[in-house]
Structures are given as structure tokens and as C-alpha cells.
PyMOL commands that place a pseudoatom at each C-alpha (Angstrom):
pseudoatom trace, name=CA, resn=MET, resi=1, chain=A, elem=C, hetatm=0, pos=[-7.940, -8.507, -14.441]
pseudoatom trace, name=CA, resn=LEU, resi=2, chain=A, elem=C, hetatm=0, pos=[-4.607, -7.265, -15.799]
pseudoatom trace, name=CA, resn=PRO, resi=3, chain=A, elem=C, hetatm=0, pos=[-1.838, -9.453, -16.491]
pseudoatom trace, name=CA, resn=LEU, resi=4, chain=A, elem=C, hetatm=0, pos=[0.971, -9.420, -13.715]
pseudoatom trace, name=CA, resn=ALA, resi=5, chain=A, elem=C, hetatm=0, pos=[3.563, -7.719, -16.055]
pseudoatom trace, name=CA, resn=ALA, resi=6, chain=A, elem=C, hetatm=0, pos=[0.888, -4.989, -16.582]
pseudoatom trace, name=CA, resn=ALA, resi=7, chain=A, elem=C, hetatm=0, pos=[-0.070, -4.446, -13.299]
pseudoatom trace, name=CA, resn=SER, resi=8, chain=A, elem=C, hetatm=0, pos=[3.591, -4.274, -12.002]
pseudoatom trace, name=CA, resn=ARG, resi=9, chain=A, elem=C, hetatm=0, pos=[4.134, -1.324, -14.663]
pseudoatom trace, name=CA, resn=ARG, resi=10, chain=A, elem=C, hetatm=0, pos=[0.719, 0.763, -14.002]
pseudoatom trace, name=CA, resn=GLY, resi=11, chain=A, elem=C, hetatm=0, pos=[0.441, -0.039, -10.322]
pseudoatom trace, name=CA, resn=LEU, resi=12, chain=A, elem=C, hetatm=0, pos=[-1.980, -2.106, -7.847]
pseudoatom trace, name=CA, resn=HIS, resi=13, chain=A, elem=C, hetatm=0, pos=[-4.633, 0.762, -8.281]
pseudoatom trace, name=CA, resn=SER, resi=14, chain=A, elem=C, hetatm=0, pos=[-5.259, -0.060, -12.089]
pseudoatom trace, name=CA, resn=LEU, resi=15, chain=A, elem=C, hetatm=0, pos=[-6.611, -3.120, -10.469]
pseudoatom trace, name=CA, resn=LEU, resi=16, chain=A, elem=C, hetatm=0, pos=[-9.018, -1.606, -8.706]
pseudoatom trace, name=CA, resn=PRO, resi=17, chain=A, elem=C, hetatm=0, pos=[-12.529, -1.374, -9.779]
pseudoatom trace, name=CA, resn=ARG, resi=18, chain=A, elem=C, hetatm=0, pos=[-13.729, 2.114, -10.996]
pseudoatom trace, name=CA, resn=ARG, resi=19, chain=A, elem=C, hetatm=0, pos=[-16.609, 2.086, -8.666]
pseudoatom trace, name=CA, resn=PRO, resi=20, chain=A, elem=C, hetatm=0, pos=[-16.560, 1.659, -5.120]
pseudoatom trace, name=CA, resn=VAL, resi=21, chain=A, elem=C, hetatm=0, pos=[-17.094, -1.841, -3.750]
pseudoatom trace, name=CA, resn=LYS, resi=22, chain=A, elem=C, hetatm=0, pos=[-18.833, -3.363, -0.319]
pseudoatom trace, name=CA, resn=ALA, resi=23, chain=A, elem=C, hetatm=0, pos=[-16.825, -5.217, 1.595]
pseudoatom trace, name=CA, resn=GLN, resi=24, chain=A, elem=C, hetatm=0, pos=[-19.518, -8.071, 1.578]
pseudoatom trace, name=CA, resn=ASP, resi=25, chain=A, elem=C, hetatm=0, pos=[-19.144, -8.022, -2.475]
pseudoatom trace, name=CA, resn=LEU, resi=26, chain=A, elem=C, hetatm=0, pos=[-15.242, -9.198, -2.055]
pseudoatom trace, name=CA, resn=PRO, resi=27, chain=A, elem=C, hetatm=0, pos=[-13.822, -12.105, -2.242]
pseudoatom trace, name=CA, resn=PRO, resi=28, chain=A, elem=C, hetatm=0, pos=[-12.418, -13.317, 1.448]
pseudoatom trace, name=CA, resn=LEU, resi=29, chain=A, elem=C, hetatm=0, pos=[-8.699, -12.648, 2.169]
pseudoatom trace, name=CA, resn=PRO, resi=30, chain=A, elem=C, hetatm=0, pos=[-6.713, -15.894, 2.283]
pseudoatom trace, name=CA, resn=SER, resi=31, chain=A, elem=C, hetatm=0, pos=[-5.896, -16.832, 6.015]
pseudoatom trace, name=CA, resn=HIS, resi=32, chain=A, elem=C, hetatm=0, pos=[-2.296, -15.739, 5.446]
pseudoatom trace, name=CA, resn=CYS, resi=33, chain=A, elem=C, hetatm=0, pos=[-3.180, -12.094, 4.396]
pseudoatom trace, name=CA, resn=VAL, resi=34, chain=A, elem=C, hetatm=0, pos=[-3.542, -10.391, 7.931]
pseudoatom trace, name=CA, resn=VAL, resi=35, chain=A, elem=C, hetatm=0, pos=[-3.352, -6.682, 7.765]
pseudoatom trace, name=CA, resn=HIS, resi=36, chain=A, elem=C, hetatm=0, pos=[-1.381, -5.372, 10.408]
pseudoatom trace, name=CA, resn=SER, resi=37, chain=A, elem=C, hetatm=0, pos=[-1.766, -1.159, 11.244]
pseudoatom trace, name=CA, resn=THR, resi=38, chain=A, elem=C, hetatm=0, pos=[0.222, 1.260, 12.716]
pseudoatom trace, name=CA, resn=SER, resi=39, chain=A, elem=C, hetatm=0, pos=[-1.074, 4.249, 14.834]
pseudoatom trace, name=CA, resn=THR, resi=40, chain=A, elem=C, hetatm=0, pos=[-2.305, 7.571, 13.494]
pseudoatom trace, name=CA, resn=THR, resi=41, chain=A, elem=C, hetatm=0, pos=[0.278, 10.175, 13.340]
pseudoatom trace, name=CA, resn=VAL, resi=42, chain=A, elem=C, hetatm=0, pos=[-0.712, 13.976, 12.927]
pseudoatom trace, name=CA, resn=GLU, resi=43, chain=A, elem=C, hetatm=0, pos=[1.632, 16.065, 11.881]
pseudoatom trace, name=CA, resn=LYS, resi=44, chain=A, elem=C, hetatm=0, pos=[0.986, 19.850, 10.325]
pseudoatom trace, name=CA, resn=LYS, resi=45, chain=A, elem=C, hetatm=0, pos=[-2.937, 18.896, 10.371]
pseudoatom trace, name=CA, resn=SER, resi=46, chain=A, elem=C, hetatm=0, pos=[-2.155, 16.004, 8.165]
pseudoatom trace, name=CA, resn=ARG, resi=47, chain=A, elem=C, hetatm=0, pos=[-2.747, 12.560, 9.183]
pseudoatom trace, name=CA, resn=PHE, resi=48, chain=A, elem=C, hetatm=0, pos=[-0.720, 9.519, 8.263]
pseudoatom trace, name=CA, resn=GLN, resi=49, chain=A, elem=C, hetatm=0, pos=[-1.411, 5.703, 9.116]
pseudoatom trace, name=CA, resn=GLY, resi=50, chain=A, elem=C, hetatm=0, pos=[0.459, 2.594, 7.988]
pseudoatom trace, name=CA, resn=ARG, resi=51, chain=A, elem=C, hetatm=0, pos=[-0.508, -0.952, 6.641]
pseudoatom trace, name=CA, resn=ALA, resi=52, chain=A, elem=C, hetatm=0, pos=[1.326, -4.230, 5.876]
pseudoatom trace, name=CA, resn=VAL, resi=53, chain=A, elem=C, hetatm=0, pos=[-0.128, -7.509, 4.437]
pseudoatom trace, name=CA, resn=ARG, resi=54, chain=A, elem=C, hetatm=0, pos=[1.283, -10.423, 3.569]
pseudoatom trace, name=CA, resn=ALA, resi=55, chain=A, elem=C, hetatm=0, pos=[0.292, -11.481, 0.105]
pseudoatom trace, name=CA, resn=LYS, resi=56, chain=A, elem=C, hetatm=0, pos=[1.862, -13.807, -2.264]
pseudoatom trace, name=CA, resn=SER, resi=57, chain=A, elem=C, hetatm=0, pos=[1.068, -12.234, -5.540]
pseudoatom trace, name=CA, resn=VAL, resi=58, chain=A, elem=C, hetatm=0, pos=[-0.371, -8.896, -7.281]
pseudoatom trace, name=CA, resn=GLU, resi=59, chain=A, elem=C, hetatm=0, pos=[-4.019, -10.526, -7.443]
pseudoatom trace, name=CA, resn=GLU, resi=60, chain=A, elem=C, hetatm=0, pos=[-3.818, -11.023, -3.466]
pseudoatom trace, name=CA, resn=ALA, resi=61, chain=A, elem=C, hetatm=0, pos=[-2.556, -7.695, -2.718]
pseudoatom trace, name=CA, resn=ALA, resi=62, chain=A, elem=C, hetatm=0, pos=[-5.402, -5.948, -5.185]
pseudoatom trace, name=CA, resn=VAL, resi=63, chain=A, elem=C, hetatm=0, pos=[-7.989, -7.692, -2.929]
pseudoatom trace, name=CA, resn=ALA, resi=64, chain=A, elem=C, hetatm=0, pos=[-6.176, -6.827, 0.136]
pseudoatom trace, name=CA, resn=LEU, resi=65, chain=A, elem=C, hetatm=0, pos=[-6.202, -3.261, -0.773]
pseudoatom trace, name=CA, resn=GLN, resi=66, chain=A, elem=C, hetatm=0, pos=[-9.771, -3.136, -1.844]
pseudoatom trace, name=CA, resn=HIS, resi=67, chain=A, elem=C, hetatm=0, pos=[-10.437, -4.525, 1.635]
pseudoatom trace, name=CA, resn=ILE, resi=68, chain=A, elem=C, hetatm=0, pos=[-8.658, -1.586, 3.169]
pseudoatom trace, name=CA, resn=LEU, resi=69, chain=A, elem=C, hetatm=0, pos=[-10.373, 0.877, 0.761]
pseudoatom trace, name=CA, resn=THR, resi=70, chain=A, elem=C, hetatm=0, pos=[-13.683, -0.334, 1.965]
pseudoatom trace, name=CA, resn=ILE, resi=71, chain=A, elem=C, hetatm=0, pos=[-13.001, 1.131, 5.420]
pseudoatom trace, name=CA, resn=LYS, resi=72, chain=A, elem=C, hetatm=0, pos=[-14.651, 4.279, 5.458]
pseudoatom trace, name=CA, resn=LYS, resi=73, chain=A, elem=C, hetatm=0, pos=[-12.217, 6.577, 6.781]
pseudoatom trace, name=CA, resn=MET, resi=74, chain=A, elem=C, hetatm=0, pos=[-9.818, 4.904, 4.284]
pseudoatom trace, name=CA, resn=SER, resi=75, chain=A, elem=C, hetatm=0, pos=[-12.116, 5.667, 1.206]
pseudoatom trace, name=CA, resn=LYS, resi=76, chain=A, elem=C, hetatm=0, pos=[-11.974, 9.450, 2.578]
pseudoatom trace, name=CA, resn=ALA, resi=77, chain=A, elem=C, hetatm=0, pos=[-8.159, 9.563, 2.520]
pseudoatom trace, name=CA, resn=THR, resi=78, chain=A, elem=C, hetatm=0, pos=[-6.535, 11.886, 0.071]
pseudoatom trace, name=CA, resn=HIS, resi=79, chain=A, elem=C, hetatm=0, pos=[-3.485, 9.701, -0.885]
pseudoatom trace, name=CA, resn=GLN, resi=80, chain=A, elem=C, hetatm=0, pos=[-2.835, 5.746, -0.738]
pseudoatom trace, name=CA, resn=ILE, resi=81, chain=A, elem=C, hetatm=0, pos=[0.813, 5.461, -1.258]
pseudoatom trace, name=CA, resn=LEU, resi=82, chain=A, elem=C, hetatm=0, pos=[1.970, 1.818, -2.215]
pseudoatom trace, name=CA, resn=ALA, resi=83, chain=A, elem=C, hetatm=0, pos=[4.742, -0.421, -2.425]
pseudoatom trace, name=CA, resn=TRP, resi=84, chain=A, elem=C, hetatm=0, pos=[4.990, -4.239, -2.999]
pseudoatom trace, name=CA, resn=ARG, resi=85, chain=A, elem=C, hetatm=0, pos=[7.349, -7.048, -3.586]
pseudoatom trace, name=CA, resn=PHE, resi=86, chain=A, elem=C, hetatm=0, pos=[6.437, -10.640, -4.272]
pseudoatom trace, name=CA, resn=SER, resi=87, chain=A, elem=C, hetatm=0, pos=[8.942, -13.920, -4.507]
pseudoatom trace, name=CA, resn=ALA, resi=88, chain=A, elem=C, hetatm=0, pos=[10.224, -15.150, -7.555]
pseudoatom trace, name=CA, resn=ARG, resi=89, chain=A, elem=C, hetatm=0, pos=[7.409, -17.747, -8.735]
pseudoatom trace, name=CA, resn=GLY, resi=90, chain=A, elem=C, hetatm=0, pos=[9.440, -19.165, -11.878]
pseudoatom trace, name=CA, resn=SER, resi=91, chain=A, elem=C, hetatm=0, pos=[11.250, -15.997, -12.978]
pseudoatom trace, name=CA, resn=ARG, resi=92, chain=A, elem=C, hetatm=0, pos=[12.179, -12.887, -11.405]
pseudoatom trace, name=CA, resn=PRO, resi=93, chain=A, elem=C, hetatm=0, pos=[10.509, -10.953, -8.215]
pseudoatom trace, name=CA, resn=THR, resi=94, chain=A, elem=C, hetatm=0, pos=[7.461, -8.834, -8.845]
pseudoatom trace, name=CA, resn=SER, resi=95, chain=A, elem=C, hetatm=0, pos=[7.683, -5.344, -7.437]
pseudoatom trace, name=CA, resn=GLY, resi=96, chain=A, elem=C, hetatm=0, pos=[6.544, -2.129, -7.818]
pseudoatom trace, name=CA, resn=SER, resi=97, chain=A, elem=C, hetatm=0, pos=[5.074, 1.088, -6.182]
pseudoatom trace, name=CA, resn=ASP, resi=98, chain=A, elem=C, hetatm=0, pos=[2.542, 3.815, -6.568]
pseudoatom trace, name=CA, resn=CYS, resi=99, chain=A, elem=C, hetatm=0, pos=[2.893, 7.379, -4.908]
pseudoatom trace, name=CA, resn=ASP, resi=100, chain=A, elem=C, hetatm=0, pos=[-0.612, 8.232, -5.635]
pseudoatom trace, name=CA, resn=GLY, resi=101, chain=A, elem=C, hetatm=0, pos=[0.247, 11.946, -5.854]
pseudoatom trace, name=CA, resn=GLU, resi=102, chain=A, elem=C, hetatm=0, pos=[2.972, 12.048, -3.439]
pseudoatom trace, name=CA, resn=PRO, resi=103, chain=A, elem=C, hetatm=0, pos=[6.186, 11.197, -5.785]
pseudoatom trace, name=CA, resn=PRO, resi=104, chain=A, elem=C, hetatm=0, pos=[8.681, 9.670, -4.769]
pseudoatom trace, name=CA, resn=ALA, resi=105, chain=A, elem=C, hetatm=0, pos=[7.017, 8.212, -1.475]
pseudoatom trace, name=CA, resn=GLY, resi=106, chain=A, elem=C, hetatm=0, pos=[6.225, 4.805, -3.097]
pseudoatom trace, name=CA, resn=LYS, resi=107, chain=A, elem=C, hetatm=0, pos=[9.367, 4.289, -4.741]
pseudoatom trace, name=CA, resn=ASN, resi=108, chain=A, elem=C, hetatm=0, pos=[11.050, 5.198, -1.229]
pseudoatom trace, name=CA, resn=LEU, resi=109, chain=A, elem=C, hetatm=0, pos=[8.979, 2.513, 0.328]
pseudoatom trace, name=CA, resn=LEU, resi=110, chain=A, elem=C, hetatm=0, pos=[10.125, -0.098, -2.456]
pseudoatom trace, name=CA, resn=ASN, resi=111, chain=A, elem=C, hetatm=0, pos=[13.487, 0.706, -1.921]
pseudoatom trace, name=CA, resn=LEU, resi=112, chain=A, elem=C, hetatm=0, pos=[13.288, 0.326, 1.753]
pseudoatom trace, name=CA, resn=LEU, resi=113, chain=A, elem=C, hetatm=0, pos=[11.734, -3.248, 1.157]
pseudoatom trace, name=CA, resn=HIS, resi=114, chain=A, elem=C, hetatm=0, pos=[14.742, -3.985, -1.502]
pseudoatom trace, name=CA, resn=LYS, resi=115, chain=A, elem=C, hetatm=0, pos=[17.315, -3.151, 1.512]
pseudoatom trace, name=CA, resn=LEU, resi=116, chain=A, elem=C, hetatm=0, pos=[15.602, -5.240, 4.041]
pseudoatom trace, name=CA, resn=GLY, resi=117, chain=A, elem=C, hetatm=0, pos=[15.254, -8.100, 1.560]
pseudoatom trace, name=CA, resn=VAL, resi=118, chain=A, elem=C, hetatm=0, pos=[11.346, -8.153, 2.657]
pseudoatom trace, name=CA, resn=GLU, resi=119, chain=A, elem=C, hetatm=0, pos=[9.366, -10.309, -0.032]
pseudoatom trace, name=CA, resn=ASP, resi=120, chain=A, elem=C, hetatm=0, pos=[5.261, -11.488, -0.173]
pseudoatom trace, name=CA, resn=VAL, resi=121, chain=A, elem=C, hetatm=0, pos=[3.969, -7.989, 1.156]
pseudoatom trace, name=CA, resn=LEU, resi=122, chain=A, elem=C, hetatm=0, pos=[2.080, -5.071, 0.248]
pseudoatom trace, name=CA, resn=LEU, resi=123, chain=A, elem=C, hetatm=0, pos=[2.836, -1.394, 2.105]
pseudoatom trace, name=CA, resn=VAL, resi=124, chain=A, elem=C, hetatm=0, pos=[-0.100, 1.161, 2.201]
pseudoatom trace, name=CA, resn=VAL, resi=125, chain=A, elem=C, hetatm=0, pos=[0.831, 4.542, 4.111]
pseudoatom trace, name=CA, resn=THR, resi=126, chain=A, elem=C, hetatm=0, pos=[-2.438, 6.268, 3.863]
pseudoatom trace, name=CA, resn=ARG, resi=127, chain=A, elem=C, hetatm=0, pos=[-2.368, 10.258, 4.198]
pseudoatom trace, name=CA, resn=TRP, resi=128, chain=A, elem=C, hetatm=0, pos=[-5.492, 12.389, 4.716]
pseudoatom trace, name=CA, resn=HIS, resi=129, chain=A, elem=C, hetatm=0, pos=[-4.258, 15.990, 3.778]
pseudoatom trace, name=CA, resn=GLY, resi=130, chain=A, elem=C, hetatm=0, pos=[-4.815, 18.645, 6.405]
pseudoatom trace, name=CA, resn=GLY, resi=131, chain=A, elem=C, hetatm=0, pos=[-4.703, 21.646, 4.129]
pseudoatom trace, name=CA, resn=VAL, resi=132, chain=A, elem=C, hetatm=0, pos=[-1.090, 22.786, 5.324]
pseudoatom trace, name=CA, resn=PRO, resi=133, chain=A, elem=C, hetatm=0, pos=[1.649, 22.069, 2.638]
pseudoatom trace, name=CA, resn=MET, resi=134, chain=A, elem=C, hetatm=0, pos=[4.392, 19.802, 4.472]
pseudoatom trace, name=CA, resn=GLY, resi=135, chain=A, elem=C, hetatm=0, pos=[6.900, 19.928, 1.793]
pseudoatom trace, name=CA, resn=PRO, resi=136, chain=A, elem=C, hetatm=0, pos=[9.774, 17.502, 2.277]
pseudoatom trace, name=CA, resn=ASP, resi=137, chain=A, elem=C, hetatm=0, pos=[8.503, 16.921, 5.956]
pseudoatom trace, name=CA, resn=ARG, resi=138, chain=A, elem=C, hetatm=0, pos=[5.783, 14.790, 4.631]
pseudoatom trace, name=CA, resn=PHE, resi=139, chain=A, elem=C, hetatm=0, pos=[8.619, 11.668, 3.797]
pseudoatom trace, name=CA, resn=ARG, resi=140, chain=A, elem=C, hetatm=0, pos=[9.986, 11.721, 7.294]
pseudoatom trace, name=CA, resn=VAL, resi=141, chain=A, elem=C, hetatm=0, pos=[6.466, 11.175, 8.541]
pseudoatom trace, name=CA, resn=ILE, resi=142, chain=A, elem=C, hetatm=0, pos=[5.550, 8.562, 5.790]
pseudoatom trace, name=CA, resn=ASN, resi=143, chain=A, elem=C, hetatm=0, pos=[8.942, 6.814, 6.659]
pseudoatom trace, name=CA, resn=ALA, resi=144, chain=A, elem=C, hetatm=0, pos=[8.118, 6.734, 10.533]
pseudoatom trace, name=CA, resn=VAL, resi=145, chain=A, elem=C, hetatm=0, pos=[4.542, 5.215, 10.168]
pseudoatom trace, name=CA, resn=ARG, resi=146, chain=A, elem=C, hetatm=0, pos=[5.275, 2.499, 7.468]
pseudoatom trace, name=CA, resn=PRO, resi=147, chain=A, elem=C, hetatm=0, pos=[4.692, -0.720, 9.193]
pseudoatom trace, name=CA, resn=VAL, resi=148, chain=A, elem=C, hetatm=0, pos=[7.749, -2.906, 10.209]
pseudoatom trace, name=CA, resn=PRO, resi=149, chain=A, elem=C, hetatm=0, pos=[7.718, -5.402, 7.460]
pseudoatom trace, name=CA, resn=ALA, resi=150, chain=A, elem=C, hetatm=0, pos=[9.731, -7.854, 9.869]
pseudoatom trace, name=CA, resn=ALA, resi=151, chain=A, elem=C, hetatm=0, pos=[6.719, -8.051, 12.069]
pseudoatom trace, name=CA, resn=LEU, resi=152, chain=A, elem=C, hetatm=0, pos=[4.692, -10.012, 9.572]
for i in range(1, 152): cmd.bond("trace and resi %d" % i, "trace and resi %d" % (i + 1))
show_as sticks, trace
zoom trace
């Protein structure tokens, strides 16, 4: 596993195994790591869904993301846009984002976490591309389907 600093720079996707993992092979999520999901939104044939997970570290977030990706329909998604922010544990807070081919969507979600002052959370917005280019409209939908971190 990468050190925290490397994971923050390179993104949570860098912590994931190269080959698909079965859910039964993953370590269990800690009891405080509950996955909250939004309903699926369809826009111009693309589908979007948001998830939020309360996590206390990059490692917990990576395990939660692995659990999310073991869901069959999630593993077939075109993009997994991520943003995370964790409390300071001895130094400064750890935060980061991963656009997964939808720049600057991850950075926008991370800015939202900073503005709201939310910590110890991983946001995942999933997009299944429907074949119709959306242009800037995709950011409006991504922001609309993101889970509300305050509900965590």
C-alpha cells in the first residue's frame, strides 16, 4: 500500500488492485464506514449516481471504494469521480480528488467539501456514458447527484 502522502498526490485509484477483487476477499468495512447513495439521474442518455462514505483515513476510503466497485453495475461505469478529505491526525488534513477522465469534476467536488468544512468523508460520483456528448452540462448533473455530506 502507498504511503498517505503518495496516495493523496496520486489519488485513491492508485491504491486499488490492478485486477478485480471479489467482495468476499475484501476486509470488512469498519462499522462507521456506511455508504450513503443517491438515486440515479439520467441526462442525455448518461446515468449518474452519487455515494458518500464516512471514513477516517485514505486506507479506509480505499477499502470502501473497493467495496463499491465490487457492485456489478458500478464496475461497468465509465467514470468514478472521487473527492476525499480527512481530519488532521498530527499534522495537516489530507485531501484530494480524482477526475477519472472528467476534468475538473473531482476538483469541484473537493472544493465543495472545503467550502462546507466537511471532513472524514469520501465522495464518489459515478457516470455511465450514454454515447451522447454532454459538454459542460455534465458538471451540473455531477453537482446535482453528489450526496449531501452533512447527512453523514
